[in-house]
Structure formats: C-alpha cells, structure tokens
Phi, psi and omega in degrees: 000138180292140179238090182248155185293135176249151178286141179279147178282119184285162171296160182298118185287148176270191185288351179161347184301317181294320181290318178296319179298317179297321178298319178295320179298312181299315180297319179300317182291312187282318187266333183248356176070023179275153178287156180297319181300317180293317181295319178296319181298327182279321190255345181235097184283155180299336182265003181297127184303323183251037184302315182297320180293319178298318178295317179301315180295321180295307180299313184296316181295319177291324180297322183252021188304312184301314180290318179299319180295322179292333176281327183283318188306317180293346181272347181248120190287335175215148184304141177285145179295161182300332180293348181246024182294327177291327176295317177298318178298323178294324175298319178295320176299320178297316178296321178299318179298318181299319186272328192234340184270146183278071180223145173300145184303316183296326179289321178299319181290307185297320181291325178290321177298317179297327184293342182296334177296324180291345176267000183072027183234041182310323180298346181268011179303315182298320178298312180302311183298315182295316182295313183293320179288327175296323178297318179300321179293325183281347182290335185303316177300331179294318177299318179296321179297321177294322179300315181290315184298316185260355179060052177237152176298147184301323184293325178288318177303315180297317180294321179295321180295321178294321185278322189242354186077177186295312182297312180296323179296316178303314182294318181294317180295318178295318180298323181293343179265359183283166176284128181288142176285158173268117185244137180249152170244116180279137176283095186291346175284350183240333181201148177283158179297318180299317181295319181289325175301323176296320177298320177297317180299319178297332179272004179079025182245120181274136181215151176233154183289146169288168183254343185249323180255131179291351181256358189273138172228134177258128177275140179295327176220143178293144179225162172294141185297337180289350175273347182282125180304129174060026177297316182296338180274357179082015180287337180215150178225157174272118181201129178302149182298320180300321180294332180290339185289337183297308180293324178297320180291323178290325175050066181295152182239145179312132177090348182286155172263121185232139176242134173249105194275342175232066199281327186298141005270009171110002182298317181287325176298317178298321180293320178301317180289331177290323179290319182224082184298337184257042173299151175293321178200139167238108178264113181258116183244148172202150182282341185258114184295324180292319179289330178294330176298328179293327176297316180297318180294324184285320187262346176066217185263043181299129187303312185277005188271133169231143179250144178212128176274134178168168181268119181295342178280352180265115181303337182291343183302320183243012188299327184264005181267149169298166181299148176260151176283330181204147178228130177255126179233103173261078191289151175303141183215196181296331181079008184296335180290343181241024184293335176299323182272338183227074183296345177295342179302325179302329186262344187254352182261000000 
C-alpha cells in the first residue's frame, strides 16, 4: 500500500492571531537568526487559543521556506524593504496554507489578509490580497504540468492537490502509476500465515507479511495462480490487503445473519465465511447478474450462503428479510484507490 504524506488537520484557526504569530516566528528565524524554539517561546504563548495551528504554520513554512520563497519572488515586482519582512513572512505563511493546510483556498487567502492587521501593517492589505490571489491564478499551469508529468486527468490532479497539498499530490499520483504488488489472503481457518509462507518458500516463491491484515502476504514477484500451493483448494486467494480490512472490521460472529450488498466478485464474502464459517446466513447481493455468477463459482455450495440479484440502493431489496446482525457495503466509488491495478479508470471517470 502506498504510504504518502497527508496534510494534518489544523486546530480551529482564529481571526489572524495564529497566522501573525507564525509570520513573526518565521521572520525571527530567517531574518534575525534566532532558533525556532526561542522564536516560538516569544510569539506563541502556551495559553494562545490557536497555539497548535500557529506551530503548524511556523514549522511548515520554515520546512518549505526555499520553495515557498521561489514561488513568492516572481509575484513581487521589487524586493520589499526590511521594515516589511514580517509582511513577507506572512505572505509565505499564506502560500504554505494554500499548498499544505487543510483549508479552502479562499479561506486561506482572506484569513491571511486579515492577519496583516495583527502585524500593525494594515495598509498592506491590498498588497497581500493581490499577491495571494495572483498566486492562485498562476497555480493552474502547475496543475497542468502535474497532469502531463504523471499522465493523470486534470480534474483528478486538482482534487488531489486540494486534498493532499502539492507534496502529497505528487506522491499519490506517482503511487497510482506504480506496478501493483500481488497480495494473497491466507485462509486462516485452514492454515496459519507462517505455515503458508513456508509452503510458498518450498515452491520457490518469496513472500513477506502484510502490516494491517493478519492474513495478508505480499509476493516479491507476481506468479501465475497455478503455482500457488493449494490455490485450487481455496487455501489462499488473491486479494489486496486494503480489501481484506473490510471483513476484519465487520468481524462476523458464528450464528449471525450477515448481508454483503455489493458482493461481486466475492472476495469479501469469502473472507467473511473464512472468519466465521458457521454464520447463520450470508446473503450476497449484487446488481449485476453475470458478476453474481462469479460469486457462486467462487464460494461453491457453502451452507449459509444465499445469492440475490438486486440494487442495494433500493430499500425493497431487503424489505421482506428479518433484521441482519451486520451488513457490508463496498459501494461503487471513483476507484482511484485501485488505479494501479485498473489504469483504465483514468480514462473512464
């Protein structure tokens, strides 16, 4: 599974105090050569309501200072005087928010412009507003460059930038272009993961344990399933580790009535039965009759299994059934999480 950096959710921002404090911290470090700890101690008090947000802005802006400065300089036609270094620092804080903080762009701009009053530089509001809004206009070519570089549709690039910031978007887009690993789910009701890893080793297949699912094994190289020991017997299945988490989270118990409402092609239904083979009922539903046949082929004549064709969005699908103890709904979505395995998603969404 790709592990890319995500933006942290900031503390609830105030009207400008946190941003102004961060600007003072950044200016102290860059212009006066003070340490971050000393600058934070002076400008961000322990009782400050938005202390966490101010710290996040301070650390983040300093972490990305070089890149943020390279983005800011072309937007300012002549260098700002030394008396306005805190204003410049506030502009950098504003750019950091736009790119990395989980805030709507308009809120990042307007709140940063308001913060200039807390620096005693109210007359520079027009400058702040103009520079930050000009930056937003200039960002569009950057999105286009990412689209070309990573070969993703522009709308996805834009959504990723909003959700993850520039760094996170780059990582997510790159991860989506990678080769997917071949991941197995071991039937733990029949064999332990360690034992099956040993069987793979005897067959000359290298595997490592997953980190989230106790049944997951990652193969060092993909192989034909007919090379997998006891694959035809159902001792192991090919299933991404993330997909294995659904049944684990539902945690079915012997005797329960469980419905899997978007069941095809049957991987999660099979996992539910592996966790609790003696379910009272497993009702596997899908809107596609052809795909539902694959569920039947995969699960065979399992005693608690019933198949039903129908639309899970229609309340009538389960209207005549007694109550269920648990319902699993892996509803259709954008599919971006599995684009490595299904690159056609880029062209079909």
